[in-house]
TORFIRO-544843 format. One record per residue (C-alpha): x, y, z; residue number from 1. Coordinates in steps of 0.02 Angstrom, whole numbers. Each point is the difference from the previous one (the first is absolute). Example, Ala and Ser with C-alpha at 12.3 -4.5 7.8 and 13.67 -1.06 7.14 Angstrom:
2
<pt><X>615</X><Y>-225</Y><Z>390</Z><n>1</n></pt>
<pt><X>69</X><Y>172</Y><Z>-33</Z><n>2</n></pt>
***
This chain:
343
<pt><X>4072</X><Y>3086</Y><Z>5509</Z><n>1</n></pt>
<pt><X>-114</X><Y>153</Y><Z>0</Z><n>2</n></pt>
<pt><X>66</X><Y>165</Y><Z>-68</Z><n>3</n></pt>
<pt><X>36</X><Y>118</Y><Z>146</Z><n>4</n></pt>
<pt><X>-33</X><Y>147</Y><Z>-116</Z><n>5</n></pt>
<pt><X>-176</X><Y>-58</Y><Z>-48</Z><n>6</n></pt>
<pt><X>-138</X><Y>119</Y><Z>58</Z><n>7</n></pt>
<pt><X>-169</X><Y>-48</Y><Z>72</Z><n>8</n></pt>
<pt><X>-119</X><Y>67</Y><Z>-132</Z><n>9</n></pt>
<pt><X>-157</X><Y>-38</Y><Z>102</Z><n>10</n></pt>
<pt><X>66</X><Y>100</Y><Z>147</Z><n>11</n></pt>
<pt><X>62</X><Y>145</Y><Z>-106</Z><n>12</n></pt>
<pt><X>-157</X><Y>27</Y><Z>-105</Z><n>13</n></pt>
<pt><X>-113</X><Y>76</Y><Z>134</Z><n>14</n></pt>
<pt><X>146</X><Y>96</Y><Z>75</Z><n>15</n></pt>
<pt><X>47</X><Y>84</Y><Z>-165</Z><n>16</n></pt>
<pt><X>-182</X><Y>42</Y><Z>-37</Z><n>17</n></pt>
<pt><X>-14</X><Y>84</Y><Z>170</Z><n>18</n></pt>
<pt><X>165</X><Y>95</Y><Z>-9</Z><n>19</n></pt>
<pt><X>17</X><Y>55</Y><Z>-183</Z><n>20</n></pt>
<pt><X>-136</X><Y>115</Y><Z>-70</Z><n>21</n></pt>
<pt><X>-78</X><Y>-77</Y><Z>-155</Z><n>22</n></pt>
<pt><X>84</X><Y>-170</Y><Z>19</Z><n>23</n></pt>
<pt><X>-119</X><Y>-143</Y><Z>-36</Z><n>24</n></pt>
<pt><X>-6</X><Y>-179</Y><Z>-62</Z><n>25</n></pt>
<pt><X>174</X><Y>-72</Y><Z>33</Z><n>26</n></pt>
<pt><X>32</X><Y>-127</Y><Z>-138</Z><n>27</n></pt>
<pt><X>182</X><Y>-53</Y><Z>17</Z><n>28</n></pt>
<pt><X>168</X><Y>36</Y><Z>83</Z><n>29</n></pt>
<pt><X>154</X><Y>-46</Y><Z>-101</Z><n>30</n></pt>
<pt><X>177</X><Y>22</Y><Z>63</Z><n>31</n></pt>
<pt><X>121</X><Y>86</Y><Z>-117</Z><n>32</n></pt>
<pt><X>157</X><Y>-104</Y><Z>-29</Z><n>33</n></pt>
<pt><X>111</X><Y>151</Y><Z>17</Z><n>34</n></pt>
<pt><X>45</X><Y>81</Y><Z>164</Z><n>35</n></pt>
<pt><X>112</X><Y>-85</Y><Z>128</Z><n>36</n></pt>
<pt><X>-29</X><Y>109</Y><Z>151</Z><n>37</n></pt>
<pt><X>-183</X><Y>42</Y><Z>22</Z><n>38</n></pt>
<pt><X>-115</X><Y>-120</Y><Z>-96</Z><n>39</n></pt>
<pt><X>-116</X><Y>91</Y><Z>-120</Z><n>40</n></pt>
<pt><X>-166</X><Y>-61</Y><Z>-69</Z><n>41</n></pt>
<pt><X>-120</X><Y>43</Y><Z>-140</Z><n>42</n></pt>
<pt><X>-173</X><Y>16</Y><Z>75</Z><n>43</n></pt>
<pt><X>-142</X><Y>-16</Y><Z>-126</Z><n>44</n></pt>
<pt><X>-175</X><Y>51</Y><Z>51</Z><n>45</n></pt>
<pt><X>-161</X><Y>46</Y><Z>-86</Z><n>46</n></pt>
<pt><X>43</X><Y>180</Y><Z>41</Z><n>47</n></pt>
<pt><X>168</X><Y>-9</Y><Z>-89</Z><n>48</n></pt>
<pt><X>181</X><Y>-52</Y><Z>24</Z><n>49</n></pt>
<pt><X>110</X><Y>46</Y><Z>147</Z><n>50</n></pt>
<pt><X>174</X><Y>-42</Y><Z>64</Z><n>51</n></pt>
<pt><X>26</X><Y>-63</Y><Z>178</Z><n>52</n></pt>
<pt><X>173</X><Y>2</Y><Z>81</Z><n>53</n></pt>
<pt><X>31</X><Y>-86</Y><Z>166</Z><n>54</n></pt>
<pt><X>136</X><Y>-34</Y><Z>125</Z><n>55</n></pt>
<pt><X>70</X><Y>-175</Y><Z>-25</Z><n>56</n></pt>
<pt><X>-49</X><Y>-135</Y><Z>125</Z><n>57</n></pt>
<pt><X>118</X><Y>-65</Y><Z>133</Z><n>58</n></pt>
<pt><X>133</X><Y>80</Y><Z>111</Z><n>59</n></pt>
<pt><X>62</X><Y>164</Y><Z>-74</Z><n>60</n></pt>
<pt><X>156</X><Y>104</Y><Z>27</Z><n>61</n></pt>
<pt><X>-26</X><Y>158</Y><Z>100</Z><n>62</n></pt>
<pt><X>-28</X><Y>153</Y><Z>-111</Z><n>63</n></pt>
<pt><X>-35</X><Y>-107</Y><Z>-154</Z><n>64</n></pt>
<pt><X>-163</X><Y>-16</Y><Z>-98</Z><n>65</n></pt>
<pt><X>-79</X><Y>161</Y><Z>61</Z><n>66</n></pt>
<pt><X>-145</X><Y>7</Y><Z>-122</Z><n>67</n></pt>
<pt><X>-74</X><Y>147</Y><Z>97</Z><n>68</n></pt>
<pt><X>151</X><Y>104</Y><Z>-52</Z><n>69</n></pt>
<pt><X>-37</X><Y>-42</Y><Z>-182</Z><n>70</n></pt>
<pt><X>-177</X><Y>63</Y><Z>20</Z><n>71</n></pt>
<pt><X>55</X><Y>159</Y><Z>86</Z><n>72</n></pt>
<pt><X>125</X><Y>48</Y><Z>-135</Z><n>73</n></pt>
<pt><X>-116</X><Y>-39</Y><Z>-145</Z><n>74</n></pt>
<pt><X>-142</X><Y>100</Y><Z>80</Z><n>75</n></pt>
<pt><X>121</X><Y>145</Y><Z>23</Z><n>76</n></pt>
<pt><X>58</X><Y>-7</Y><Z>-182</Z><n>77</n></pt>
<pt><X>-176</X><Y>1</Y><Z>-73</Z><n>78</n></pt>
<pt><X>-17</X><Y>158</Y><Z>-102</Z><n>79</n></pt>
<pt><X>188</X><Y>29</Y><Z>-21</Z><n>80</n></pt>
<pt><X>102</X><Y>-30</Y><Z>-158</Z><n>81</n></pt>
<pt><X>37</X><Y>-176</Y><Z>64</Z><n>82</n></pt>
<pt><X>-138</X><Y>-119</Y><Z>-59</Z><n>83</n></pt>
<pt><X>-63</X><Y>-127</Y><Z>128</Z><n>84</n></pt>
<pt><X>-153</X><Y>-114</Y><Z>15</Z><n>85</n></pt>
<pt><X>-150</X><Y>57</Y><Z>100</Z><n>86</n></pt>
<pt><X>4</X><Y>-60</Y><Z>181</Z><n>87</n></pt>
<pt><X>-168</X><Y>-76</Y><Z>50</Z><n>88</n></pt>
<pt><X>23</X><Y>-86</Y><Z>168</Z><n>89</n></pt>
<pt><X>130</X><Y>-46</Y><Z>131</Z><n>90</n></pt>
<pt><X>-43</X><Y>-138</Y><Z>123</Z><n>91</n></pt>
<pt><X>65</X><Y>-29</Y><Z>175</Z><n>92</n></pt>
<pt><X>104</X><Y>-149</Y><Z>54</Z><n>93</n></pt>
<pt><X>-163</X><Y>-82</Y><Z>58</Z><n>94</n></pt>
<pt><X>-69</X><Y>-10</Y><Z>-177</Z><n>95</n></pt>
<pt><X>-96</X><Y>-152</Y><Z>-66</Z><n>96</n></pt>
<pt><X>164</X><Y>-70</Y><Z>-68</Z><n>97</n></pt>
<pt><X>91</X><Y>23</Y><Z>165</Z><n>98</n></pt>
<pt><X>123</X><Y>132</Y><Z>-59</Z><n>99</n></pt>
<pt><X>1</X><Y>177</Y><Z>-66</Z><n>100</n></pt>
<pt><X>-42</X><Y>32</Y><Z>-182</Z><n>101</n></pt>
<pt><X>-58</X><Y>141</Y><Z>-112</Z><n>102</n></pt>
<pt><X>-107</X><Y>13</Y><Z>-156</Z><n>103</n></pt>
<pt><X>36</X><Y>119</Y><Z>-144</Z><n>104</n></pt>
<pt><X>-76</X><Y>38</Y><Z>-167</Z><n>105</n></pt>
<pt><X>55</X><Y>-115</Y><Z>-141</Z><n>106</n></pt>
<pt><X>101</X><Y>93</Y><Z>-133</Z><n>107</n></pt>
<pt><X>-16</X><Y>-70</Y><Z>-176</Z><n>108</n></pt>
<pt><X>162</X><Y>10</Y><Z>-97</Z><n>109</n></pt>
<pt><X>167</X><Y>-79</Y><Z>-44</Z><n>110</n></pt>
<pt><X>134</X><Y>-64</Y><Z>116</Z><n>111</n></pt>
<pt><X>169</X><Y>-30</Y><Z>-81</Z><n>112</n></pt>
<pt><X>94</X><Y>-143</Y><Z>81</Z><n>113</n></pt>
<pt><X>151</X><Y>2</Y><Z>-116</Z><n>114</n></pt>
<pt><X>94</X><Y>168</Y><Z>2</Z><n>115</n></pt>
<pt><X>57</X><Y>-31</Y><Z>-179</Z><n>116</n></pt>
<pt><X>-183</X><Y>21</Y><Z>-51</Z><n>117</n></pt>
<pt><X>-2</X><Y>-138</Y><Z>-132</Z><n>118</n></pt>
<pt><X>-189</X><Y>17</Y><Z>-21</Z><n>119</n></pt>
<pt><X>18</X><Y>180</Y><Z>-61</Z><n>120</n></pt>
<pt><X>33</X><Y>8</Y><Z>-187</Z><n>121</n></pt>
<pt><X>60</X><Y>181</Y><Z>-10</Z><n>122</n></pt>
<pt><X>167</X><Y>62</Y><Z>66</Z><n>123</n></pt>
<pt><X>-79</X><Y>172</Y><Z>18</Z><n>124</n></pt>
<pt><X>-136</X><Y>-69</Y><Z>114</Z><n>125</n></pt>
<pt><X>127</X><Y>-94</Y><Z>105</Z><n>126</n></pt>
<pt><X>95</X><Y>162</Y><Z>24</Z><n>127</n></pt>
<pt><X>-161</X><Y>91</Y><Z>44</Z><n>128</n></pt>
<pt><X>-45</X><Y>-132</Y><Z>132</Z><n>129</n></pt>
<pt><X>168</X><Y>23</Y><Z>85</Z><n>130</n></pt>
<pt><X>-18</X><Y>189</Y><Z>-10</Z><n>131</n></pt>
<pt><X>-173</X><Y>-9</Y><Z>80</Z><n>132</n></pt>
<pt><X>72</X><Y>-107</Y><Z>140</Z><n>133</n></pt>
<pt><X>140</X><Y>128</Y><Z>23</Z><n>134</n></pt>
<pt><X>-122</X><Y>146</Y><Z>4</Z><n>135</n></pt>
<pt><X>-108</X><Y>-88</Y><Z>130</Z><n>136</n></pt>
<pt><X>150</X><Y>-31</Y><Z>112</Z><n>137</n></pt>
<pt><X>51</X><Y>183</Y><Z>-12</Z><n>138</n></pt>
<pt><X>-179</X><Y>52</Y><Z>38</Z><n>139</n></pt>
<pt><X>-1</X><Y>-111</Y><Z>155</Z><n>140</n></pt>
<pt><X>159</X><Y>78</Y><Z>66</Z><n>141</n></pt>
<pt><X>-70</X><Y>174</Y><Z>-34</Z><n>142</n></pt>
<pt><X>-150</X><Y>-32</Y><Z>115</Z><n>143</n></pt>
<pt><X>12</X><Y>100</Y><Z>161</Z><n>144</n></pt>
<pt><X>-31</X><Y>-133</Y><Z>135</Z><n>145</n></pt>
<pt><X>-65</X><Y>126</Y><Z>127</Z><n>146</n></pt>
<pt><X>-122</X><Y>74</Y><Z>-127</Z><n>147</n></pt>
<pt><X>-84</X><Y>-170</Y><Z>-26</Z><n>148</n></pt>
<pt><X>-3</X><Y>-47</Y><Z>185</Z><n>149</n></pt>
<pt><X>155</X><Y>-110</Y><Z>-1</Z><n>150</n></pt>
<pt><X>118</X><Y>111</Y><Z>96</Z><n>151</n></pt>
<pt><X>15</X><Y>-135</Y><Z>134</Z><n>152</n></pt>
<pt><X>8</X><Y>-148</Y><Z>-119</Z><n>153</n></pt>
<pt><X>181</X><Y>-34</Y><Z>44</Z><n>154</n></pt>
<pt><X>146</X><Y>74</Y><Z>93</Z><n>155</n></pt>
<pt><X>90</X><Y>134</Y><Z>-101</Z><n>156</n></pt>
<pt><X>189</X><Y>-3</Y><Z>-13</Z><n>157</n></pt>
<pt><X>131</X><Y>-139</Y><Z>9</Z><n>158</n></pt>
<pt><X>-106</X><Y>-103</Y><Z>-119</Z><n>159</n></pt>
<pt><X>136</X><Y>-115</Y><Z>-66</Z><n>160</n></pt>
<pt><X>75</X><Y>-28</Y><Z>172</Z><n>161</n></pt>
<pt><X>-170</X><Y>-50</Y><Z>70</Z><n>162</n></pt>
<pt><X>-46</X><Y>-106</Y><Z>-151</Z><n>163</n></pt>
<pt><X>166</X><Y>-90</Y><Z>4</Z><n>164</n></pt>
<pt><X>-30</X><Y>-42</Y><Z>183</Z><n>165</n></pt>
<pt><X>-178</X><Y>-55</Y><Z>-32</Z><n>166</n></pt>
<pt><X>38</X><Y>-114</Y><Z>-146</Z><n>167</n></pt>
<pt><X>156</X><Y>-72</Y><Z>80</Z><n>168</n></pt>
<pt><X>-109</X><Y>-46</Y><Z>148</Z><n>169</n></pt>
<pt><X>-133</X><Y>-75</Y><Z>-114</Z><n>170</n></pt>
<pt><X>132</X><Y>-97</Y><Z>-95</Z><n>171</n></pt>
<pt><X>79</X><Y>-70</Y><Z>158</Z><n>172</n></pt>
<pt><X>-173</X><Y>-49</Y><Z>65</Z><n>173</n></pt>
<pt><X>-33</X><Y>-105</Y><Z>-155</Z><n>174</n></pt>
<pt><X>177</X><Y>-60</Y><Z>-38</Z><n>175</n></pt>
<pt><X>5</X><Y>-183</Y><Z>-48</Z><n>176</n></pt>
<pt><X>187</X><Y>-21</Y><Z>-28</Z><n>177</n></pt>
<pt><X>164</X><Y>93</Y><Z>-13</Z><n>178</n></pt>
<pt><X>21</X><Y>111</Y><Z>-153</Z><n>179</n></pt>
<pt><X>170</X><Y>90</Y><Z>-2</Z><n>180</n></pt>
<pt><X>-51</X><Y>121</Y><Z>-139</Z><n>181</n></pt>
<pt><X>-145</X><Y>65</Y><Z>106</Z><n>182</n></pt>
<pt><X>115</X><Y>23</Y><Z>149</Z><n>183</n></pt>
<pt><X>127</X><Y>93</Y><Z>-107</Z><n>184</n></pt>
<pt><X>-136</X><Y>108</Y><Z>-77</Z><n>185</n></pt>
<pt><X>-73</X><Y>47</Y><Z>169</Z><n>186</n></pt>
<pt><X>172</X><Y>50</Y><Z>64</Z><n>187</n></pt>
<pt><X>36</X><Y>103</Y><Z>-158</Z><n>188</n></pt>
<pt><X>-166</X><Y>92</Y><Z>12</Z><n>189</n></pt>
<pt><X>27</X><Y>39</Y><Z>184</Z><n>190</n></pt>
<pt><X>169</X><Y>76</Y><Z>-44</Z><n>191</n></pt>
<pt><X>-62</X><Y>102</Y><Z>-149</Z><n>192</n></pt>
<pt><X>-164</X><Y>79</Y><Z>57</Z><n>193</n></pt>
<pt><X>-1</X><Y>175</Y><Z>-77</Z><n>194</n></pt>
<pt><X>-27</X><Y>152</Y><Z>110</Z><n>195</n></pt>
<pt><X>-185</X><Y>41</Y><Z>23</Z><n>196</n></pt>
<pt><X>-45</X><Y>139</Y><Z>-122</Z><n>197</n></pt>
<pt><X>-167</X><Y>38</Y><Z>82</Z><n>198</n></pt>
<pt><X>-102</X><Y>-48</Y><Z>-153</Z><n>199</n></pt>
<pt><X>-164</X><Y>-86</Y><Z>47</Z><n>200</n></pt>
<pt><X>-142</X><Y>-58</Y><Z>-110</Z><n>201</n></pt>
<pt><X>-133</X><Y>-132</Y><Z>-4</Z><n>202</n></pt>
<pt><X>82</X><Y>-159</Y><Z>-68</Z><n>203</n></pt>
<pt><X>-91</X><Y>-151</Y><Z>-70</Z><n>204</n></pt>
<pt><X>129</X><Y>-128</Y><Z>52</Z><n>205</n></pt>
<pt><X>-37</X><Y>-125</Y><Z>-140</Z><n>206</n></pt>
<pt><X>-12</X><Y>110</Y><Z>-153</Z><n>207</n></pt>
<pt><X>14</X><Y>-107</Y><Z>-156</Z><n>208</n></pt>
<pt><X>-89</X><Y>-30</Y><Z>-164</Z><n>209</n></pt>
<pt><X>-110</X><Y>-145</Y><Z>56</Z><n>210</n></pt>
<pt><X>-65</X><Y>97</Y><Z>150</Z><n>211</n></pt>
<pt><X>-101</X><Y>116</Y><Z>-110</Z><n>212</n></pt>
<pt><X>-149</X><Y>-15</Y><Z>-115</Z><n>213</n></pt>
<pt><X>8</X><Y>84</Y><Z>-170</Z><n>214</n></pt>
<pt><X>-148</X><Y>52</Y><Z>-106</Z><n>215</n></pt>
<pt><X>-58</X><Y>-136</Y><Z>-121</Z><n>216</n></pt>
<pt><X>29</X><Y>109</Y><Z>-154</Z><n>217</n></pt>
<pt><X>134</X><Y>129</Y><Z>41</Z><n>218</n></pt>
<pt><X>163</X><Y>21</Y><Z>98</Z><n>219</n></pt>
<pt><X>-82</X><Y>79</Y><Z>153</Z><n>220</n></pt>
<pt><X>17</X><Y>-58</Y><Z>180</Z><n>221</n></pt>
<pt><X>-175</X><Y>-27</Y><Z>72</Z><n>222</n></pt>
<pt><X>50</X><Y>-65</Y><Z>172</Z><n>223</n></pt>
<pt><X>155</X><Y>-30</Y><Z>105</Z><n>224</n></pt>
<pt><X>-23</X><Y>-154</Y><Z>110</Z><n>225</n></pt>
<pt><X>83</X><Y>-88</Y><Z>148</Z><n>226</n></pt>
<pt><X>36</X><Y>141</Y><Z>122</Z><n>227</n></pt>
<pt><X>44</X><Y>-115</Y><Z>146</Z><n>228</n></pt>
<pt><X>180</X><Y>65</Y><Z>13</Z><n>229</n></pt>
<pt><X>-43</X><Y>184</Y><Z>-23</Z><n>230</n></pt>
<pt><X>64</X><Y>125</Y><Z>127</Z><n>231</n></pt>
<pt><X>81</X><Y>170</Y><Z>14</Z><n>232</n></pt>
<pt><X>175</X><Y>-21</Y><Z>-65</Z><n>233</n></pt>
<pt><X>127</X><Y>48</Y><Z>-131</Z><n>234</n></pt>
<pt><X>-62</X><Y>8</Y><Z>-180</Z><n>235</n></pt>
<pt><X>161</X><Y>-73</Y><Z>-69</Z><n>236</n></pt>
<pt><X>-43</X><Y>-165</Y><Z>86</Z><n>237</n></pt>
<pt><X>-150</X><Y>-21</Y><Z>-117</Z><n>238</n></pt>
<pt><X>100</X><Y>52</Y><Z>-153</Z><n>239</n></pt>
<pt><X>146</X><Y>-116</Y><Z>38</Z><n>240</n></pt>
<pt><X>-118</X><Y>-144</Y><Z>41</Z><n>241</n></pt>
<pt><X>-82</X><Y>17</Y><Z>-169</Z><n>242</n></pt>
<pt><X>167</X><Y>16</Y><Z>-88</Z><n>243</n></pt>
<pt><X>52</X><Y>-171</Y><Z>65</Z><n>244</n></pt>
<pt><X>-109</X><Y>-61</Y><Z>-142</Z><n>245</n></pt>
<pt><X>133</X><Y>56</Y><Z>-125</Z><n>246</n></pt>
<pt><X>132</X><Y>-105</Y><Z>89</Z><n>247</n></pt>
<pt><X>-97</X><Y>-159</Y><Z>43</Z><n>248</n></pt>
<pt><X>22</X><Y>-138</Y><Z>-130</Z><n>249</n></pt>
<pt><X>-145</X><Y>-22</Y><Z>-120</Z><n>250</n></pt>
<pt><X>24</X><Y>-188</Y><Z>4</Z><n>251</n></pt>
<pt><X>-48</X><Y>-13</Y><Z>184</Z><n>252</n></pt>
<pt><X>-156</X><Y>2</Y><Z>108</Z><n>253</n></pt>
<pt><X>16</X><Y>190</Y><Z>9</Z><n>254</n></pt>
<pt><X>-12</X><Y>21</Y><Z>-189</Z><n>255</n></pt>
<pt><X>111</X><Y>152</Y><Z>6</Z><n>256</n></pt>
<pt><X>75</X><Y>95</Y><Z>-146</Z><n>257</n></pt>
<pt><X>178</X><Y>-63</Y><Z>25</Z><n>258</n></pt>
<pt><X>73</X><Y>-68</Y><Z>-161</Z><n>259</n></pt>
<pt><X>-129</X><Y>82</Y><Z>-113</Z><n>260</n></pt>
<pt><X>34</X><Y>135</Y><Z>-129</Z><n>261</n></pt>
<pt><X>-114</X><Y>132</Y><Z>74</Z><n>262</n></pt>
<pt><X>12</X><Y>122</Y><Z>-146</Z><n>263</n></pt>
<pt><X>-42</X><Y>-137</Y><Z>-124</Z><n>264</n></pt>
<pt><X>-168</X><Y>-30</Y><Z>85</Z><n>265</n></pt>
<pt><X>-37</X><Y>183</Y><Z>37</Z><n>266</n></pt>
<pt><X>41</X><Y>5</Y><Z>186</Z><n>267</n></pt>
<pt><X>105</X><Y>132</Y><Z>87</Z><n>268</n></pt>
<pt><X>168</X><Y>-43</Y><Z>77</Z><n>269</n></pt>
<pt><X>17</X><Y>17</Y><Z>188</Z><n>270</n></pt>
<pt><X>93</X><Y>164</Y><Z>-26</Z><n>271</n></pt>
<pt><X>-137</X><Y>69</Y><Z>-112</Z><n>272</n></pt>
<pt><X>-137</X><Y>-53</Y><Z>121</Z><n>273</n></pt>
<pt><X>89</X><Y>83</Y><Z>147</Z><n>274</n></pt>
<pt><X>32</X><Y>157</Y><Z>-103</Z><n>275</n></pt>
<pt><X>-186</X><Y>12</Y><Z>-47</Z><n>276</n></pt>
<pt><X>-47</X><Y>-14</Y><Z>184</Z><n>277</n></pt>
<pt><X>126</X><Y>134</Y><Z>48</Z><n>278</n></pt>
<pt><X>-66</X><Y>117</Y><Z>-134</Z><n>279</n></pt>
<pt><X>-177</X><Y>-22</Y><Z>63</Z><n>280</n></pt>
<pt><X>51</X><Y>39</Y><Z>178</Z><n>281</n></pt>
<pt><X>124</X><Y>138</Y><Z>-38</Z><n>282</n></pt>
<pt><X>151</X><Y>-98</Y><Z>63</Z><n>283</n></pt>
<pt><X>174</X><Y>20</Y><Z>-75</Z><n>284</n></pt>
<pt><X>54</X><Y>-179</Y><Z>35</Z><n>285</n></pt>
<pt><X>12</X><Y>-134</Y><Z>135</Z><n>286</n></pt>
<pt><X>156</X><Y>-26</Y><Z>104</Z><n>287</n></pt>
<pt><X>32</X><Y>-166</Y><Z>91</Z><n>288</n></pt>
<pt><X>-99</X><Y>-95</Y><Z>-134</Z><n>289</n></pt>
<pt><X>98</X><Y>-161</Y><Z>33</Z><n>290</n></pt>
<pt><X>-54</X><Y>2</Y><Z>183</Z><n>291</n></pt>
<pt><X>-183</X><Y>24</Y><Z>-45</Z><n>292</n></pt>
<pt><X>7</X><Y>-144</Y><Z>-123</Z><n>293</n></pt>
<pt><X>95</X><Y>-114</Y><Z>119</Z><n>294</n></pt>
<pt><X>-125</X><Y>40</Y><Z>138</Z><n>295</n></pt>
<pt><X>-143</X><Y>-44</Y><Z>-118</Z><n>296</n></pt>
<pt><X>77</X><Y>-169</Y><Z>-41</Z><n>297</n></pt>
<pt><X>25</X><Y>-36</Y><Z>185</Z><n>298</n></pt>
<pt><X>-177</X><Y>51</Y><Z>46</Z><n>299</n></pt>
<pt><X>-78</X><Y>-106</Y><Z>-137</Z><n>300</n></pt>
<pt><X>109</X><Y>-147</Y><Z>54</Z><n>301</n></pt>
<pt><X>-64</X><Y>20</Y><Z>178</Z><n>302</n></pt>
<pt><X>-180</X><Y>6</Y><Z>-63</Z><n>303</n></pt>
<pt><X>29</X><Y>-158</Y><Z>-104</Z><n>304</n></pt>
<pt><X>74</X><Y>-88</Y><Z>150</Z><n>305</n></pt>
<pt><X>-158</X><Y>40</Y><Z>98</Z><n>306</n></pt>
<pt><X>-110</X><Y>-69</Y><Z>-139</Z><n>307</n></pt>
<pt><X>107</X><Y>-158</Y><Z>-5</Z><n>308</n></pt>
<pt><X>-13</X><Y>-23</Y><Z>189</Z><n>309</n></pt>
<pt><X>-189</X><Y>20</Y><Z>-6</Z><n>310</n></pt>
<pt><X>-7</X><Y>-132</Y><Z>-138</Z><n>311</n></pt>
<pt><X>103</X><Y>-119</Y><Z>108</Z><n>312</n></pt>
<pt><X>-118</X><Y>35</Y><Z>145</Z><n>313</n></pt>
<pt><X>-154</X><Y>-30</Y><Z>-108</Z><n>314</n></pt>
<pt><X>-64</X><Y>180</Y><Z>3</Z><n>315</n></pt>
<pt><X>45</X><Y>58</Y><Z>-176</Z><n>316</n></pt>
<pt><X>-133</X><Y>73</Y><Z>-114</Z><n>317</n></pt>
<pt><X>68</X><Y>-107</Y><Z>-143</Z><n>318</n></pt>
<pt><X>101</X><Y>-142</Y><Z>83</Z><n>319</n></pt>
<pt><X>88</X><Y>-67</Y><Z>-156</Z><n>320</n></pt>
<pt><X>53</X><Y>173</Y><Z>-57</Z><n>321</n></pt>
<pt><X>44</X><Y>45</Y><Z>178</Z><n>322</n></pt>
<pt><X>125</X><Y>-143</Y><Z>12</Z><n>323</n></pt>
<pt><X>85</X><Y>62</Y><Z>-159</Z><n>324</n></pt>
<pt><X>42</X><Y>161</Y><Z>91</Z><n>325</n></pt>
<pt><X>133</X><Y>-96</Y><Z>93</Z><n>326</n></pt>
<pt><X>101</X><Y>-2</Y><Z>-162</Z><n>327</n></pt>
<pt><X>-20</X><Y>186</Y><Z>-27</Z><n>328</n></pt>
<pt><X>85</X><Y>57</Y><Z>160</Z><n>329</n></pt>
<pt><X>176</X><Y>-56</Y><Z>-49</Z><n>330</n></pt>
<pt><X>-28</X><Y>67</Y><Z>-177</Z><n>331</n></pt>
<pt><X>-43</X><Y>174</Y><Z>65</Z><n>332</n></pt>
<pt><X>139</X><Y>2</Y><Z>129</Z><n>333</n></pt>
<pt><X>126</X><Y>-59</Y><Z>-129</Z><n>334</n></pt>
<pt><X>-50</X><Y>135</Y><Z>-125</Z><n>335</n></pt>
<pt><X>16</X><Y>133</Y><Z>134</Z><n>336</n></pt>
<pt><X>171</X><Y>-61</Y><Z>59</Z><n>337</n></pt>
<pt><X>59</X><Y>-1</Y><Z>-181</Z><n>338</n></pt>
<pt><X>-62</X><Y>179</Y><Z>-19</Z><n>339</n></pt>
<pt><X>90</X><Y>65</Y><Z>155</Z><n>340</n></pt>
<pt><X>158</X><Y>-91</Y><Z>-53</Z><n>341</n></pt>
<pt><X>2</X><Y>-129</Y><Z>139</Z><n>342</n></pt>
<pt><X>68</X><Y>129</Y><Z>121</Z><n>343</n></pt>
***
């Protein structure tokens, strides 16, 4: 059976040469194994290396896989304190591959797939990597959306109420069986939404260690990737989403930090990481932290359910890995229910 994610190199070569200044001599297109939502490819040409990111093939959920939003936000962030790849081209839906895609500059560096950073020998460097990630998140939330042309990038206010409705709808649309913990979690979140405090910032939506590229030789973030879920929203959503990493078991597909002695390997605790973020943004502390964390677990569970459903339907970027997401949904829901006390 042919790979639905395979790209027609012969059709793309003349198109890319016509659309991207300086592009010449397409040599190969190789799909990265990572990435479950929008398949991403390494494009090698005589003129250099590039990254191509496309909508997945097949029938897609409404409002999902909007690669044009990714391009818009990364173009807007160019020149700010938030590092992003250079945007080179955005196609239309009538592209040579039959769906929308974009091409960006290839960023040479390190991607860390295990948050425990076993490949880093020094505890001091591990700490510095986490601090760089923290500083980049604070810098993102300090960006004035209107000043960079993103004042209309999302609806301000009632962020968690709208997000809860959106992801509940997405989850129900891809549900493959009853899961009581998810039902309980949805009901708890609906009953505990905090009052809207009016805080609005640009949020990444999937801010985690393996969605950024670090310099090859120093603890510096060179590029933040995967902006598909970015919008105007509440900054604590990004922070809580990242802090799930501290609670997810290390011995799982998520490779979290749960069960590890963070201080022994040079990593901050969740409390220390949150405190560093608050210091950088001039915040005294964060109320309703349990809600933000529980919401993050729910949202990730809904995303995983969507990936699992696409794998069942034959549209997943990585089918084998996509099917494994079916096991992650009950894990996430169970951890969240345990955290909220099974109320």
